[in-house]
C-alpha positions as a Markdown table, in Angstrom:
| # | Residue | x | y | z |
|---|---|---|---|---|
| 1 | Met | -11.7 | 4.5 | 15.6 |
| 2 | His | -14.4 | 2.3 | 17.0 |
| 3 | Glu | -16.2 | 2.5 | 13.7 |
| 4 | Val | -13.0 | 1.2 | 12.0 |
| 5 | Glu | -12.9 | -1.8 | 14.3 |
| 6 | Ala | -16.6 | -2.6 | 13.6 |
| 7 | Leu | -15.9 | -2.1 | 9.9 |
| 8 | Thr | -18.5 | 0.6 | 9.7 |
| 9 | Glu | -18.3 | 2.0 | 6.2 |
| 10 | Pro | -18.5 | 5.8 | 6.0 |
| 11 | Glu | -21.2 | 7.2 | 3.9 |
| 12 | Asp | -18.8 | 9.0 | 1.4 |
| 13 | Leu | -16.9 | 5.8 | 0.9 |
| 14 | Gly | -20.0 | 3.8 | 0.5 |
| 15 | Ala | -21.4 | 6.2 | -2.1 |
| 16 | Ala | -18.2 | 6.2 | -4.1 |
| 17 | Leu | -18.0 | 2.3 | -4.1 |
| 18 | Asn | -21.7 | 2.0 | -5.1 |
| 19 | Ala | -21.0 | 4.3 | -8.1 |
| 20 | Val | -18.5 | 1.7 | -9.4 |
| 21 | Pro | -20.1 | -1.8 | -9.2 |
| 22 | Ala | -16.7 | -3.6 | -9.9 |
| 23 | Ala | -15.1 | -1.6 | -7.0 |
| 24 | Arg | -17.9 | -2.6 | -4.7 |
| 25 | Thr | -17.7 | -6.3 | -5.6 |
| 26 | Tyr | -14.0 | -6.6 | -5.3 |
| 27 | Arg | -13.8 | -4.4 | -2.1 |
| 28 | Asp | -16.5 | -6.5 | -0.4 |
| 29 | Ala | -14.4 | -9.6 | -1.2 |
| 30 | Phe | -11.3 | -8.2 | 0.5 |
| 31 | Pro | -10.3 | -9.9 | 3.8 |
| 32 | Arg | -11.4 | -8.2 | 7.0 |
| 33 | Ser | -7.9 | -7.1 | 7.8 |
| 34 | Thr | -7.6 | -5.3 | 4.4 |
| 35 | Arg | -10.9 | -3.6 | 4.8 |
| 36 | Arg | -9.9 | -2.5 | 8.3 |
| 37 | Ser | -6.6 | -1.2 | 7.1 |
| 38 | Ile | -8.2 | 0.8 | 4.3 |
| 39 | Leu | -10.8 | 2.3 | 6.7 |
| 40 | Glu | -8.0 | 3.3 | 9.1 |
| 41 | Trp | -6.1 | 4.9 | 6.3 |
| 42 | Ile | -9.1 | 6.9 | 5.2 |
| 43 | Ser | -10.1 | 7.9 | 8.7 |
| 44 | Ala | -6.5 | 9.1 | 9.5 |
| 45 | Ala | -6.7 | 11.8 | 6.8 |
| 46 | Lys | -6.2 | 15.2 | 8.3 |
| 47 | Thr | -7.9 | 17.2 | 5.6 |
| 48 | Ala | -11.1 | 16.8 | 3.6 |
| 49 | Thr | -9.0 | 16.9 | 0.4 |
| 50 | Thr | -6.7 | 14.1 | 1.6 |
| 51 | Arg | -9.7 | 12.0 | 2.7 |
| 52 | Gln | -11.4 | 12.4 | -0.7 |
| 53 | Asn | -8.1 | 11.5 | -2.5 |
| 54 | Arg | -7.8 | 8.3 | -0.4 |
| 55 | Ile | -11.4 | 7.4 | -1.1 |
| 56 | Asp | -10.8 | 8.0 | -4.9 |
| 57 | Arg | -7.7 | 5.8 | -4.7 |
| 58 | Thr | -9.6 | 3.1 | -2.9 |
| 59 | Val | -12.3 | 3.0 | -5.5 |
| 60 | Ser | -9.9 | 3.2 | -8.4 |
| 61 | Asp | -7.7 | 0.4 | -7.0 |
| 62 | Ala | -10.7 | -1.8 | -5.9 |
| 63 | Ser | -12.3 | -1.5 | -9.4 |
| 64 | Val | -9.3 | -3.6 | -10.7 |
| 65 | Asp | -9.0 | -5.8 | -7.7 |
| 66 | Leu | -6.1 | -4.0 | -6.1 |
| 67 | Arg | -6.0 | -3.3 | -2.4 |
| 68 | Ala | -5.3 | 0.4 | -1.7 |
| 69 | Lys | -2.5 | 1.1 | 0.7 |
| 70 | Gln | -1.2 | -2.5 | 0.7 |
| 71 | Trp | 2.3 | -3.8 | 0.0 |
| 72 | Gly | 2.5 | -5.9 | -3.2 |
| 73 | Gly | -0.9 | -4.7 | -4.4 |
| 74 | Ser | -1.5 | -6.5 | -7.6 |
| 75 | Pro | -4.7 | -8.1 | -8.9 |
| 76 | Arg | -5.1 | -11.8 | -8.1 |
| 77 | Gly | -3.3 | -13.9 | -10.6 |
| 78 | Ala | -1.2 | -11.0 | -12.0 |
| 79 | Pro | 2.5 | -11.4 | -12.1 |
| 80 | Arg | 4.1 | -9.6 | -9.1 |
| 81 | Pro | 7.0 | -7.2 | -9.6 |
| 82 | Ile | 10.5 | -8.5 | -9.3 |
| 83 | Met | 12.1 | -7.0 | -6.2 |
| 84 | Gly | 15.3 | -7.2 | -4.1 |
| 85 | Ser | 17.5 | -10.2 | -4.7 |
| 86 | Glu | 15.2 | -11.4 | -7.5 |
| 87 | Ala | 16.1 | -8.2 | -9.4 |
| 88 | Gly | 19.8 | -8.9 | -8.9 |
| 89 | Leu | 20.3 | -6.6 | -5.9 |
| 90 | Ser | 21.6 | -7.6 | -2.5 |
| 91 | Arg | 20.3 | -5.9 | 0.6 |
| 92 | Thr | 23.3 | -3.6 | 0.5 |
| 93 | Gly | 22.4 | -2.6 | -3.1 |
| 94 | Lys | 25.3 | -4.4 | -4.7 |
| 95 | Arg | 24.7 | -6.2 | -7.9 |
| 96 | Leu | 24.3 | -10.0 | -7.8 |
| 97 | Leu | 25.1 | -12.4 | -10.6 |
| 98 | Val | 21.8 | -13.6 | -11.9 |
| 99 | Ser | 21.6 | -16.4 | -14.5 |
| 100 | Leu | 18.5 | -16.4 | -16.6 |
| 101 | Thr | 19.6 | -19.6 | -18.4 |
| 102 | Val | 18.5 | -23.1 | -17.5 |
| 103 | Gly | 21.4 | -25.4 | -16.8 |
| 104 | Pro | 25.1 | -24.6 | -16.3 |
| 105 | Val | 26.2 | -21.0 | -16.7 |
| 106 | Pro | 28.7 | -20.6 | -19.6 |
| 107 | Ala | 32.2 | -19.7 | -18.4 |
| 108 | Gln | 32.3 | -16.5 | -20.3 |
| 109 | Ala | 29.2 | -15.3 | -18.4 |
| 110 | Leu | 31.2 | -15.4 | -15.2 |
| 111 | Val | 33.8 | -12.9 | -16.4 |
């Protein structure tokens, strides 16, 4: 894990990123914490197949400015998905009344 702390890029990841210039560009612009998290995720793979799948996912996501294995991964400037109470759900999963209108809610909508 010392290599992860030092952000030492494994050869197989480096080769995969270099094969897709957009992935290399975006991945290099990720914050240090994100790069570290991705390296930890790849290093924690228990099989060669899992490791390769994680490298492939990292390159694929990075090529469109997504951060692999990150919550809320969406390209910068892209609309984020509506979740939780924004989608009309409370923490208990019960539906909430959500008004999509601007201004007062018509009385019939409250029935």
